[in-house]
C-alpha positions in Angstrom: 0.0 0.0 0.0 1.3 3.5 -0.9 1.5 6.1 1.9 -1.1 8.4 0.3 -3.7 5.6 0.3 -3.5 5.6 4.1 -4.5 9.2 4.3 -8.2 9.9 4.9 -7.9 13.2 3.0 -6.8 11.2 -0.1 -10.1 9.2 0.0 -12.1 12.3 0.5 -10.4 14.1 -2.4 -10.9 11.1 -4.6 -14.6 11.1 -3.8 -14.8 14.8 -4.4 -13.2 14.4 -7.8 -15.4 11.5 -8.8 -18.5 13.4 -7.8 -17.3 16.4 -9.7 -16.7 14.4 -12.8 -20.1 12.8 -12.5 -21.8 16.1 -12.2 -20.3 17.6 -15.3 -20.9 14.4 -17.3 -24.5 13.8 -16.2 -25.5 17.5 -16.6 -23.5 17.8 -19.8 -22.0 21.0 -18.6 -20.1 22.6 -21.5 -18.6 25.9 -20.5 -15.1 27.2 -19.9 -15.3 26.4 -16.2 -15.9 22.7 -16.9 -12.4 21.8 -17.9 -10.8 23.9 -15.3 -13.0 22.4 -12.6 -12.0 18.8 -13.7 -8.3 19.8 -13.7 -8.5 21.4 -10.3 -10.4 18.6 -8.6 -7.9 16.1 -10.1 -5.0 18.3 -8.9 -6.3 17.9 -5.3 -6.0 14.1 -5.6 -2.7 14.0 -7.4 -0.9 16.6 -5.2 -1.9 14.8 -2.0 -0.5 11.6 -3.5 2.7 13.3 -4.6 3.2 15.1 -1.3 2.8 11.9 0.6 5.5 10.4 -1.5 8.1 13.0 -0.6 10.7 12.5 2.1 11.2 15.9 3.5 8.5 17.8 5.5 9.2 20.9 3.4 8.4 19.0 0.2 5.3 17.4 1.6 4.1 20.7 2.8 4.5 22.3 -0.6 2.3 19.7 -2.3 -0.3 19.8 0.4 -0.5 23.6 0.0 -0.9 23.2 -3.8 -3.7 20.7 -3.2 -5.4 23.1 -0.8 -5.2 25.9 -3.3 -6.9 23.6 -5.9 -9.7 23.0 -3.4 -10.2 26.7 -3.2 -10.2 26.9 -7.0 -12.9 24.2 -7.2 -15.2 26.0 -4.7 -14.8 29.3 -6.6 -15.8 27.6 -9.8 -18.8 25.9 -8.2 -19.8 29.4 -6.9 -19.6 30.8 -10.5 -21.6 27.8 -11.8 -24.3 28.5 -9.1 -24.4 32.1 -10.1 -24.9 31.0 -13.7 -27.7 28.6 -12.7 -25.7 25.6 -13.9 -26.1 24.0 -10.5 -28.6 24.7 -7.7 -27.9 26.0 -4.2 -28.3 22.6 -2.6 -25.7 21.0 -4.9 -23.4 24.0 -4.3 -23.7 23.6 -0.5 -22.9 19.9 -0.8 -19.7 20.5 -2.8 -18.9 23.4 -0.5 -19.1 21.2 2.6 -16.9 18.5 1.0 -14.4 21.1 0.0 -14.4 22.6 3.5 -13.7 19.3 5.1 -10.8 18.5 2.6 -9.4 21.9 3.2 -9.4 21.4 7.0 -7.7 18.1 6.6 -5.0 19.5 4.4 -4.5 22.4 6.7 -3.8 19.9 9.5 -1.3 18.1 7.3 0.4 21.4 6.4 0.7 22.4 10.0 2.2 18.9 10.9 4.9 19.5 8.3 5.9 22.8 10.0 7.9 25.4 8.0 
């Protein structure tokens, strides 16, 4: 088993990405935000994995920070999509809550790595 697979945040990020991917496919969302949203949600997953594979705390911290930034990016895009009536408020709140939880977990990992 790889180290990243042991992290709860990795599982949460994977679920977030798969749910995001399903949303855009099922609703056939075709706007500029679609591709960026998919890239950003995938970035969360991949940066967690890459960070977990690094040896130094400084390197781990860097990738966890990037992952957290990608979560913020996803939530901003979901907000834009809500404003454009591409998703409803309930769905936005669901993704927002998932993003908030992942962000909190990443923040904890970042703090554990120190400076």
